[in-house]
Backbone as numpy.savetxt, mean C-alpha at the origin, in Angstrom:
# Nx Ny Nz CAx CAy CAz Cx Cy Cz
-12.86 7.61 -20.35 -12.90 6.25 -19.82 -11.47 5.77 -19.58
-11.26 5.10 -18.44 -9.93 4.61 -18.10 -9.47 3.53 -19.08
-8.17 3.41 -19.24 -7.59 2.43 -20.15 -7.85 1.01 -19.65
-8.38 0.17 -20.52 -8.65 -1.23 -20.18 -7.35 -2.02 -20.19
-7.06 -2.73 -19.10 -5.83 -3.53 -19.03 -6.12 -5.02 -19.25
-7.38 -5.42 -19.15 -7.77 -6.82 -19.38 -9.25 -6.85 -19.73
-9.60 -7.74 -20.65 -10.99 -7.86 -21.06 -11.30 -9.34 -21.28
-12.39 -9.81 -20.72 -12.74 -11.21 -20.86 -14.02 -11.51 -20.12
-14.09 -12.71 -19.52 -15.29 -13.12 -18.79 -14.93 -13.53 -17.37
-15.74 -13.07 -16.43 -15.66 -13.50 -15.04 -16.73 -14.56 -14.84
-16.33 -15.76 -14.38 -17.30 -16.85 -14.24 -17.32 -17.41 -12.83
-18.51 -17.81 -12.39 -18.65 -18.61 -11.16 -19.81 -19.55 -11.38
-19.52 -20.85 -11.17 -20.50 -21.86 -11.54 -20.75 -21.79 -13.04
-22.01 -21.76 -13.45 -22.36 -21.68 -14.86 -22.67 -20.26 -15.30
-22.45 -19.29 -14.41 -22.72 -17.89 -14.73 -21.47 -17.25 -15.32
-21.62 -16.58 -16.45 -20.52 -15.93 -17.13 -20.82 -14.44 -17.29
-19.90 -13.59 -16.84 -20.12 -12.14 -16.87 -19.04 -11.49 -17.74
-19.40 -10.85 -18.85 -18.39 -10.12 -19.64 -17.95 -8.87 -18.87
-16.65 -8.74 -18.68 -16.13 -7.62 -17.88 -14.88 -7.05 -18.53
-14.53 -5.85 -18.09 -13.24 -5.26 -18.41 -12.61 -4.79 -17.11
-11.32 -4.63 -17.11 -10.60 -4.30 -15.88 -9.69 -3.11 -16.14
-9.65 -2.17 -15.20 -8.77 -1.01 -15.33 -8.19 -0.65 -13.97
-7.06 0.03 -13.98 -6.33 0.33 -12.75 -7.16 1.17 -11.80
-7.13 0.81 -10.51 -7.89 1.55 -9.50 -7.09 2.70 -8.91
-5.79 2.69 -9.07 -4.94 3.74 -8.50 -3.67 3.87 -9.32
-3.05 5.00 -9.23 -1.76 5.20 -9.88 -0.93 6.15 -9.03
0.35 5.93 -8.99 1.23 6.78 -8.20 1.40 8.14 -8.85
1.36 9.18 -8.04 1.58 10.54 -8.52 2.92 11.02 -8.00
3.83 11.33 -8.92 5.14 11.81 -8.49 5.75 12.70 -9.55
6.61 13.58 -9.12 7.33 14.46 -10.03 8.56 13.72 -10.53
8.77 13.73 -11.84 9.93 13.03 -12.40 10.92 14.04 -12.97
12.17 13.68 -12.91 13.23 14.53 -13.43 13.85 13.87 -14.67
14.28 14.68 -15.62 14.97 14.19 -16.79 16.48 14.26 -16.57
17.20 13.38 -17.22 18.66 13.40 -17.14 19.20 14.32 -18.22
20.01 15.31 -17.82 20.57 16.30 -18.73 22.09 16.23 -18.74
22.66 16.66 -19.85 24.12 16.76 -19.93 24.56 17.97 -19.11
25.48 17.77 -18.18 25.89 18.83 -17.27 26.46 20.04 -18.01
27.11 19.80 -19.15 27.79 20.88 -19.86 26.82 21.80 -20.61
25.85 21.21 -21.33 24.97 22.02 -22.18 23.50 21.94 -21.81
23.16 21.15 -20.79 21.78 20.99 -20.30 20.85 20.38 -21.34
21.39 19.62 -22.31 20.57 18.91 -23.28 20.06 17.62 -22.66
18.83 17.26 -23.01 18.26 16.02 -22.47 18.94 14.81 -23.11
19.36 13.87 -22.28 20.06 12.69 -22.77 19.07 11.65 -23.27
19.46 10.94 -24.32 18.63 9.89 -24.89 19.27 8.54 -24.64
18.44 7.51 -24.61 18.93 6.15 -24.40 18.49 5.28 -25.57
19.20 5.31 -26.70 18.79 4.51 -27.85 19.07 3.03 -27.63
18.31 2.19 -28.35 18.56 0.75 -28.34 19.75 0.49 -29.26
20.85 0.08 -28.67 22.12 -0.04 -29.41 22.61 -1.49 -29.41
22.99 -1.98 -30.58 23.54 -3.33 -30.70 25.06 -3.23 -30.78
25.80 -3.74 -29.77 27.26 -3.63 -29.79 27.92 -4.49 -30.87
27.26 -5.57 -31.31 27.83 -6.43 -32.35 27.74 -5.76 -33.73
26.56 -5.25 -34.05 26.36 -4.58 -35.34 26.83 -3.12 -35.30
27.10 -2.62 -34.08 27.60 -1.27 -33.90 26.65 -0.22 -34.49
25.35 -0.37 -34.18 24.37 0.60 -34.65 23.13 0.55 -33.78
22.33 1.61 -33.86 21.05 1.64 -33.17 20.06 0.76 -33.92
19.13 0.15 -33.18 18.14 -0.74 -33.80 16.74 -0.22 -33.56
15.81 -0.55 -34.46 14.41 -0.17 -34.33 13.69 -1.21 -33.46
12.57 -0.82 -32.89 11.82 -1.75 -32.05 11.29 -2.94 -32.84
11.06 -2.75 -34.14 10.58 -3.84 -34.98 11.62 -4.95 -35.14
12.87 -4.67 -34.80 13.95 -5.64 -34.93 14.17 -6.44 -33.65
13.36 -6.18 -32.63 13.58 -6.79 -31.33 12.82 -8.11 -31.20
13.48 -9.13 -30.67 12.83 -10.38 -30.28 13.17 -10.64 -28.82
12.40 -11.52 -28.18 12.64 -11.84 -26.78 13.50 -13.09 -26.68
14.40 -13.08 -25.72 15.27 -14.23 -25.54 15.50 -14.54 -24.08
15.59 -15.83 -23.77 15.89 -16.29 -22.42 17.32 -16.80 -22.37
18.13 -16.25 -21.47 19.54 -16.63 -21.36 19.66 -17.92 -20.54
19.92 -19.04 -21.19 20.05 -20.31 -20.50 21.49 -20.63 -20.14
22.43 -19.99 -20.82 23.85 -20.03 -20.48 24.42 -18.65 -20.77
25.64 -18.41 -20.32 26.25 -17.10 -20.52 26.29 -16.75 -22.01
25.58 -15.67 -22.38 25.51 -15.16 -23.76 24.86 -16.14 -24.74
24.11 -17.12 -24.23 23.39 -18.07 -25.08 21.89 -17.94 -24.79
21.11 -17.73 -25.86 19.70 -17.42 -25.67 18.81 -18.35 -26.50
17.65 -18.68 -25.96 16.59 -19.32 -26.74 15.58 -18.23 -27.06
15.18 -18.12 -28.35 14.41 -16.98 -28.83 12.92 -17.29 -28.92
12.10 -16.24 -28.72 10.65 -16.35 -28.79 10.09 -15.13 -29.51
9.00 -15.32 -30.24 8.26 -14.18 -30.78 6.88 -14.13 -30.12
6.13 -13.06 -30.38 4.85 -12.85 -29.71 3.85 -13.96 -30.04
3.87 -14.46 -31.28 2.93 -15.51 -31.67 3.16 -16.78 -30.86
4.42 -17.11 -30.62 4.73 -18.31 -29.82 4.28 -18.13 -28.38
4.46 -16.93 -27.84 4.05 -16.68 -26.46 2.52 -16.73 -26.33
1.82 -16.28 -27.37 0.35 -16.33 -27.35 -0.17 -17.77 -27.34
0.57 -18.67 -27.97 0.14 -20.07 -28.07 0.09 -20.77 -26.72
0.89 -20.33 -25.77 0.97 -21.02 -24.48 0.14 -20.34 -23.40
-0.66 -19.33 -23.77 -1.50 -18.67 -22.79 -2.50 -19.65 -22.19
-2.64 -19.69 -20.87 -3.64 -20.57 -20.25 -5.03 -19.98 -20.42
-6.09 -20.75 -20.10 -7.46 -20.24 -20.22 -7.70 -18.94 -19.45
-6.94 -18.71 -18.37 -7.16 -17.52 -17.55 -6.75 -16.23 -18.26
-6.19 -16.35 -19.48 -5.89 -15.16 -20.28 -7.18 -14.51 -20.79
-8.25 -15.28 -20.88 -9.51 -14.76 -21.41 -10.70 -15.00 -20.48
-10.58 -15.99 -19.61 -11.66 -16.31 -18.67 -11.11 -16.33 -17.25
-11.70 -15.49 -16.40 -11.30 -15.41 -15.00 -12.31 -16.23 -14.18
-11.99 -17.48 -13.94 -12.91 -18.38 -13.23 -12.69 -18.28 -11.72
-13.78 -18.05 -11.00 -13.70 -18.02 -9.54 -13.49 -19.45 -9.03
-12.40 -19.66 -8.30 -12.04 -20.99 -7.81 -12.70 -21.30 -6.48
-12.78 -20.28 -5.63 -13.39 -20.48 -4.31 -13.68 -19.13 -3.69
-14.49 -19.15 -2.63 -14.80 -17.94 -1.88 -14.18 -18.06 -0.50
-13.61 -16.96 -0.02 -12.94 -16.95 1.29 -13.43 -15.76 2.10
-13.35 -15.86 3.41 -13.70 -14.75 4.28 -12.62 -13.66 4.15
-13.04 -12.45 3.86 -12.09 -11.37 3.63 -11.30 -11.03 4.89
-11.93 -11.18 6.06 -11.22 -10.84 7.29 -10.17 -11.87 7.67
-10.09 -12.97 6.91 -9.07 -13.98 7.16 -7.85 -13.79 6.26
-7.90 -12.81 5.36 -6.82 -12.60 4.41 -5.79 -11.63 4.95
-4.52 -11.97 4.82 -3.43 -11.11 5.25 -3.12 -10.11 4.13
-3.25 -8.79 4.38 -2.96 -7.78 3.36 -1.54 -7.86 2.81
-0.66 -8.57 3.48 0.71 -8.75 3.01 0.74 -9.36 1.60
-0.28 -10.12 1.26 -0.32 -10.80 -0.04 -0.82 -9.88 -1.16
-1.43 -8.74 -0.83 -2.01 -7.88 -1.85 -0.93 -7.14 -2.63
-1.15 -7.00 -3.94 -0.18 -6.31 -4.79 -0.85 -5.08 -5.43
-1.32 -5.19 -6.68 -1.93 -4.06 -7.38 -3.45 -4.13 -7.32
-4.08 -2.95 -7.43 -5.54 -2.87 -7.32 -6.18 -2.43 -8.63
-7.34 -3.02 -8.94 -8.06 -2.71 -10.18 -9.56 -2.66 -9.90
-10.27 -1.95 -10.77 -11.72 -2.00 -10.78 -12.17 -2.97 -11.87
-13.25 -3.69 -11.61 -13.87 -4.55 -12.62 -15.22 -3.94 -12.98
-15.43 -3.71 -14.27 -16.69 -3.13 -14.73 -17.40 -4.12 -15.65
-18.72 -4.22 -15.55 -19.45 -5.16 -16.44 -19.59 -4.59 -17.84
-19.53 -5.47 -18.83 -19.80 -5.09 -20.20 -21.30 -5.26 -20.48
-21.72 -4.88 -21.66 -23.13 -4.97 -22.03 -23.62 -6.42 -21.91
-24.75 -6.59 -21.27 -25.33 -7.92 -21.08 -24.90 -8.60 -19.80
-23.99 -7.99 -19.06 -23.50 -8.64 -17.84 -23.83 -7.90 -16.57
-24.60 -6.82 -16.66 -24.84 -5.96 -15.49 -25.62 -6.67 -14.39
-26.66 -7.41 -14.74 -27.49 -8.05 -13.72 -26.71 -9.13 -12.97
-26.00 -9.99 -13.71 -25.21 -11.04 -13.06 -24.08 -10.42 -12.22
-23.52 -9.32 -12.71 -22.47 -8.60 -11.98 -23.00 -8.10 -10.64
-24.19 -7.45 -10.68 -24.77 -6.92 -9.44 -25.14 -8.06 -8.49
-25.62 -9.17 -9.03 -25.97 -10.32 -8.20 -24.75 -10.84 -7.45
-23.64 -10.99 -8.15 -22.40 -11.47 -7.52 -21.92 -10.47 -6.48
-21.93 -9.19 -6.83 -21.46 -8.15 -5.92 -22.28 -8.14 -4.63
-23.60 -8.17 -4.74 -24.46 -8.09 -3.57 -24.38 -9.35 -2.72
-24.25 -10.51 -3.38 -24.15 -11.77 -2.63 -22.87 -11.80 -1.80
-21.77 -11.33 -2.37 -20.50 -11.29 -1.62 -20.56 -10.25 -0.50
-21.20 -9.14 -0.79 -21.30 -8.07 0.20 -22.07 -8.54 1.43
-23.15 -9.24 1.22 -23.99 -9.68 2.34 -23.40 -10.88 3.08
-22.59 -11.66 2.40 -22.01 -12.85 3.03 -20.65 -12.60 3.67
-19.99 -11.48 3.28 -18.66 -11.20 3.81 -17.55 -12.00 3.14
-17.86 -12.59 1.99 -16.88 -13.40 1.28 -16.24 -12.62 0.14
-14.99 -12.96 -0.15 -14.30 -12.50 -1.34 -14.05 -13.69 -2.24
-13.78 -13.42 -3.51 -13.60 -14.49 -4.49 -12.14 -14.63 -4.89
-11.63 -15.85 -4.90 -10.28 -16.14 -5.36 -10.37 -16.67 -6.80
-9.57 -16.09 -7.69 -9.59 -16.50 -9.09 -8.17 -16.42 -9.65
-8.02 -16.87 -10.89 -6.76 -16.75 -11.60 -6.95 -15.89 -12.83
-5.92 -15.10 -13.15 -6.00 -14.16 -14.25 -4.63 -14.04 -14.90
-4.57 -14.18 -16.22 -3.31 -14.01 -16.95 -3.30 -12.68 -17.68
-2.31 -11.87 -17.41 -2.08 -10.63 -18.15 -0.61 -10.26 -18.00
-0.12 -9.51 -18.98 1.29 -9.08 -18.98 2.23 -10.27 -18.85
1.88 -11.37 -19.53 2.71 -12.58 -19.61 2.99 -13.18 -18.23
1.94 -13.14 -17.39 2.05 -13.80 -16.10 0.66 -14.18 -15.61
0.55 -15.38 -15.01 -0.72 -15.78 -14.41 -0.73 -15.36 -12.95
-1.71 -14.55 -12.60 -1.83 -14.01 -11.24 -2.90 -14.76 -10.47
-2.69 -14.90 -9.18 -3.77 -15.28 -8.28 -4.37 -13.96 -7.80
-5.70 -13.83 -7.81 -6.33 -12.56 -7.48 -7.46 -12.77 -6.48
-7.80 -11.70 -5.78 -8.97 -11.70 -4.91 -9.90 -10.60 -5.38
-11.18 -10.93 -5.50 -12.20 -9.97 -5.92 -13.07 -9.67 -4.71
-13.32 -8.40 -4.46 -14.14 -8.03 -3.31 -15.09 -6.90 -3.68
-16.25 -6.84 -3.02 -17.22 -5.80 -3.32 -16.89 -4.49 -2.61
-17.17 -3.37 -3.27 -17.10 -2.05 -2.64 -18.46 -1.39 -2.84
-18.56 -0.10 -2.58 -19.87 0.55 -2.56 -20.61 0.48 -3.89
-19.88 0.58 -5.01 -20.56 0.64 -6.31 -20.18 -0.48 -7.26
-19.32 -1.36 -6.86 -18.91 -2.40 -7.79 -17.92 -3.38 -7.18
-17.13 -3.99 -8.05 -16.15 -4.99 -7.63 -14.74 -4.47 -7.85
-13.88 -4.75 -6.91 -12.46 -4.45 -7.07 -11.69 -5.76 -7.14
-10.54 -5.70 -7.77 -9.68 -6.87 -7.89 -8.28 -6.51 -7.45
-7.67 -7.41 -6.67 -6.29 -7.20 -6.22 -5.46 -8.39 -6.68
-4.43 -8.12 -7.47 -3.47 -9.20 -7.75 -2.72 -9.48 -6.46
-2.30 -10.74 -6.29 -1.68 -11.15 -5.04 -0.33 -11.82 -5.30
0.52 -11.73 -4.30 1.78 -12.46 -4.36 1.49 -13.93 -4.06
2.23 -14.82 -4.69 2.16 -16.24 -4.34 2.92 -16.45 -3.03
2.60 -17.52 -2.34 3.20 -17.76 -1.01 4.72 -17.85 -1.08
5.26 -18.39 -2.19 6.72 -18.50 -2.30 7.39 -17.15 -2.56
6.59 -16.12 -2.85 7.15 -14.78 -3.07 7.20 -13.95 -1.79
6.51 -14.41 -0.74 6.53 -13.69 0.54 7.78 -14.08 1.31
8.54 -13.07 1.70 9.77 -13.34 2.44 9.46 -13.69 3.90
10.24 -14.59 4.44 10.06 -15.00 5.84 10.49 -13.86 6.77
9.83 -13.77 7.92 10.16 -12.73 8.89 10.98 -13.28 10.05
11.76 -14.32 9.77 12.53 -14.97 10.83 13.59 -14.05 11.44
13.99 -13.01 10.70 15.06 -12.14 11.19 14.57 -11.14 12.23
13.24 -11.13 12.51 12.71 -10.20 13.51 12.64 -10.90 14.86
13.51 -10.53 15.81 13.65 -11.29 17.07 12.69 -10.86 18.17
11.40 -10.67 17.86 10.47 -10.18 18.88 10.19 -11.21 19.97
10.35 -12.49 19.66 10.01 -13.52 20.65 11.04 -13.62 21.76
12.15 -12.90 21.65 13.20 -12.97 22.66 13.15 -11.79 23.63
12.14 -10.94 23.47 12.03 -9.74 24.31 10.87 -9.90 25.27
11.11 -9.62 26.57 10.05 -9.68 27.58 9.53 -8.29 27.86
8.21 -8.16 27.95 7.57 -6.88 28.21 6.89 -6.90 29.58
6.94 -5.76 30.25 6.25 -5.61 31.53 4.78 -5.29 31.28
3.93 -5.70 32.22 2.50 -5.42 32.10 2.22 -3.92 32.02
2.96 -3.14 32.82 2.76 -1.69 32.83 3.16 -1.07 31.48
4.21 -1.61 30.86 4.62 -1.11 29.54 3.52 -1.38 28.51
2.95 -2.58 28.53 1.88 -2.91 27.59 0.64 -2.05 27.83
0.34 -1.80 29.13 -0.83 -0.99 29.46 -0.67 0.44 28.95
0.52 1.03 29.15 0.77 2.39 28.70 0.77 2.46 27.17
1.31 1.44 26.52 1.34 1.41 25.06 -0.08 1.36 24.50
-0.97 0.57 25.15 -2.36 0.50 24.71 -3.07 1.83 24.91
-2.76 2.52 26.02 -3.35 3.83 26.25 -2.89 4.84 25.21
-1.61 4.76 24.83 -1.08 5.67 23.82 -1.74 5.41 22.47
-1.95 4.13 22.12 -2.64 3.79 20.88 -4.06 4.36 20.89
-4.76 4.20 22.04 -6.12 4.70 22.16 -6.17 6.21 21.99
-5.18 6.92 22.55 -5.15 8.38 22.46 -4.91 8.87 21.03
-4.30 8.02 20.20 -4.03 8.39 18.81 -5.07 7.82 17.84
-6.06 7.08 18.36 -7.04 6.42 17.50 -7.94 7.44 16.81
-8.26 7.18 15.54 -9.14 8.06 14.76 -9.70 7.26 13.59
-10.84 7.68 13.04 -11.37 7.00 11.84 -10.39 7.14 10.69
-10.34 6.12 9.83 -9.44 6.18 8.69 -10.00 7.11 7.64
-9.30 8.20 7.37 -9.70 9.19 6.37 -8.50 9.44 5.47
-8.39 8.69 4.35 -7.19 8.78 3.51 -6.90 10.16 2.97
-7.93 11.01 2.84 -7.71 12.35 2.29 -6.89 13.24 3.24
-6.73 12.80 4.50 -5.94 13.60 5.45 -4.45 13.54 5.15
-4.01 12.49 4.48 -2.58 12.26 4.33 -2.10 12.75 2.97
-0.89 13.27 2.93 -0.35 13.80 1.70 1.15 13.52 1.62
1.68 13.60 0.44 3.10 13.35 0.19 3.86 14.66 0.38
4.44 14.86 1.55 5.13 16.11 1.85 6.39 16.26 1.01
7.02 15.15 0.66 8.23 15.23 -0.15 7.90 15.81 -1.53
6.81 15.32 -2.15 6.42 15.84 -3.45 6.03 17.31 -3.37
5.37 17.69 -2.28 5.02 19.09 -2.09 6.27 19.95 -1.97
7.28 19.44 -1.27 8.53 20.18 -1.12 9.27 20.29 -2.45
9.18 19.23 -3.28 9.80 19.28 -4.61 9.14 20.37 -5.45
7.79 20.46 -5.40 7.09 21.51 -6.14 7.51 22.90 -5.65
7.65 23.05 -4.32 8.09 24.32 -3.76 9.51 24.66 -4.21
10.38 23.64 -4.28 11.75 23.85 -4.71 11.80 24.28 -6.17
10.95 23.66 -7.02 10.90 24.04 -8.43 10.44 25.49 -8.57
9.39 25.85 -7.81 8.89 27.23 -7.87 9.95 28.23 -7.41
10.70 27.88 -6.36 11.75 28.77 -5.86 12.87 28.92 -6.88
13.24 27.81 -7.52 14.30 27.85 -8.53 13.90 28.73 -9.71
12.63 28.60 -10.14 12.15 29.39 -11.27 12.18 30.89 -10.96
12.01 31.24 -9.69 12.03 32.64 -9.27 13.42 33.11 -8.88
14.41 32.20 -8.97 15.77 32.57 -8.60 15.98 32.66 -7.10
15.13 32.00 -6.33 15.23 32.08 -4.87 16.03 30.89 -4.33
16.51 31.06 -3.11 17.23 29.99 -2.44 16.24 28.92 -1.97
16.69 27.69 -1.98 15.86 26.59 -1.51 15.93 26.53 0.02
14.77 26.55 0.66 14.71 26.51 2.12 14.85 25.08 2.62
15.75 24.89 3.56 15.96 23.55 4.11 14.87 23.20 5.11
14.36 22.00 5.03 13.32 21.53 5.95 13.96 21.10 7.26
13.40 21.59 8.36 13.92 21.21 9.68 13.67 19.74 9.95
14.68 19.05 10.42 14.58 17.62 10.70 14.50 17.39 12.21
13.67 16.44 12.65 13.57 16.16 14.09 14.84 15.51 14.61
15.14 15.81 15.87 16.29 15.18 16.51 15.83 13.90 17.18
16.34 12.78 16.70 15.93 11.48 17.22 17.00 10.93 18.16
16.62 10.78 19.42 17.55 10.23 20.41 17.13 8.81 20.75
18.06 7.93 21.03 17.71 6.55 21.39 16.92 6.50 22.69
15.95 5.59 22.75 15.12 5.44 23.95 15.89 4.64 24.99
16.21 5.29 26.09 16.94 4.62 27.17 15.96 3.97 28.14
14.96 4.74 28.56 13.95 4.26 29.51 12.61 4.18 28.79
12.17 2.95 28.42 10.94 2.78 27.66 9.72 3.25 28.44
9.68 2.95 29.74 8.55 3.37 30.57 8.42 4.88 30.60
9.54 5.57 30.78 9.53 7.03 30.86 9.10 7.63 29.52
9.55 7.03 28.42 9.17 7.52 27.09 7.67 7.33 26.85
7.11 6.22 27.31 5.68 5.99 27.17 4.87 7.00 27.98
5.31 7.25 29.20 4.60 8.20 30.07 4.61 9.60 29.47
5.77 10.03 28.96 5.86 11.36 28.36 5.02 11.46 27.09
5.03 10.39 26.30 4.22 10.38 25.07 2.75 10.48 25.40
2.31 9.75 26.42 0.91 9.76 26.82 0.52 11.13 27.38
1.44 11.75 28.12 1.17 13.07 28.71 0.96 14.11 27.62
1.69 14.00 26.52 1.56 14.96 25.43 0.23 14.82 24.70
-0.38 13.64 24.76 -1.62 13.40 24.03 -2.87 13.61 24.88
-2.69 13.78 26.20 -3.85 13.94 27.07 -4.22 15.41 27.22
-5.48 15.72 27.53 -5.92 17.11 27.70 -5.26 17.75 28.92
-5.23 19.11 28.97 -4.58 19.82 30.08 -5.06 19.41 31.45
-6.36 19.06 31.59 -6.90 18.68 32.89 -6.17 17.47 33.45
-5.88 16.50 32.59 -5.19 15.30 33.05 -3.77 15.62 33.46
-3.11 16.51 32.67 -1.73 16.89 32.99 -1.67 17.64 34.31
-2.61 18.60 34.54 -2.61 19.36 35.79 -2.92 18.45 36.97
-3.73 17.42 36.74 -4.03 16.46 37.79 -2.79 15.73 38.24
-1.94 15.38 37.27 -0.70 14.69 37.62 0.24 15.62 38.37
0.24 16.91 37.95 1.10 17.87 38.64 0.68 18.03 40.09
-0.65 18.08 40.33 -1.16 18.19 41.69 -0.82 16.96 42.50
-0.87 15.80 41.82 -0.55 14.55 42.51 0.89 14.54 42.95
1.76 15.14 42.13 3.18 15.18 42.47 3.43 16.04 43.69
2.55 17.06 43.91 2.73 17.95 45.06 2.08 17.40 46.33
1.31 16.32 46.25 0.63 15.76 47.40 1.63 15.12 48.36
1.58 15.43 49.66 2.52 14.85 50.64 2.44 13.33 50.63
3.56 12.72 50.98 3.64 11.25 51.02 2.63 10.70 52.01
2.00 9.58 51.65 1.04 8.94 52.53 -0.39 9.35 52.27
-0.58 10.44 51.50 -1.94 10.87 51.20 -2.33 10.45 49.78
-3.58 10.09 49.64 -4.07 9.65 48.35 -4.20 10.85 47.41
-3.62 10.81 46.22 -3.72 11.93 45.29 -5.14 12.08 44.79
-5.54 13.31 44.42 -6.91 13.52 43.94 -7.17 12.95 42.56
-6.13 12.66 41.79 -6.31 12.09 40.45 -5.22 11.09 40.19
-5.52 10.07 39.40 -4.52 9.05 39.09 -3.46 9.62 38.17
-2.22 9.22 38.41 -1.12 9.68 37.57 -1.27 9.14 36.15
-1.77 7.91 36.04 -2.00 7.30 34.73 -3.44 6.86 34.64
-4.17 7.39 33.70 -5.58 7.07 33.59 -5.79 5.68 33.03
-6.87 5.01 33.41 -7.19 3.71 32.81 -7.53 3.89 31.34
-7.39 2.80 30.60 -7.60 2.86 29.16 -8.99 3.39 28.81
-10.00 2.94 29.55 -11.37 3.30 29.21 -11.64 4.78 29.35
-10.84 5.51 30.15 -11.12 6.92 30.39 -10.28 7.85 29.54
-9.36 7.30 28.71 -8.57 8.17 27.85 -9.44 8.62 26.70
-9.67 9.92 26.55 -10.60 10.38 25.50 -10.00 10.21 24.11
-10.87 9.86 23.15 -10.45 9.80 21.75 -10.58 11.18 21.13
-9.63 11.51 20.30 -9.66 12.82 19.66 -9.89 12.60 18.18
-11.13 12.69 17.77 -11.48 12.42 16.37 -10.79 13.41 15.46
-10.34 12.88 14.32 -9.70 13.73 13.32 -8.28 14.06 13.61
-7.67 13.43 14.61 -6.28 13.68 14.96 -5.39 13.26 13.82
-4.51 14.15 13.37 -3.63 13.82 12.28 -2.48 12.96 12.77
-2.07 12.01 11.92 -0.95 11.16 12.27 0.33 11.97 12.19
1.21 11.78 13.16 2.49 12.51 13.16 3.44 11.88 12.19
4.40 12.68 11.67 5.43 12.19 10.79 4.91 11.95 9.43
């Protein structure tokens, strides 16, 4: 069973559901230890007090807030527990919102919510009601010494919870000068065709961390005493002619028939109508299901 990170009650109206919460995802990565270059011993980072000139145990640690340079107001765990808001134990749904109106920019960490004994029926009722209505639930939750605003949404077998950034934590995008650039209709049309040619159903299992795979390969090569093979890097040149770059990109994604049609059109004498359009309309660009994303 996954480690519980929060346990309490999820409430809406007068309905109270005992639940527990656990992480829905975790990052997978290879970590390296810091070693002494001379003897390859693993380095340690003890908790050291420069005033007492000695290492300290964790039992000797208290928390302090620096209100002036080197001046602290001290707190212990009991004092911090005293100021916990009700959301430390009860996650009350404040309102329901349409999920398609929420900007994913606000989403932070993801968790699963599981019902405890006696709460399964009310849990399923809430899940199914949200699923059929298209609404998600906004609530508050305190954990890890912080009160989070969260959104709860239904998935195939239960409820998921996402902690969210507060609006004051979202950085403004004023530094992106897109409103000062004019686009041609043909550029937009070709860009839409290119997007259509790359369209595919979202299948997360298709994507993998190539850097981590290369690290594993490097470790295996080192263990065998082999040389590390350098990964070929693409040559990136600045785009001088946006229209030409779009046309070439689209040509690479279209089937051979379309490319040969353009070649025949190029050989057609001036004044005669080509047998095929040089650029196909958006509706006729075929989708290639299962196409892997480049890069």
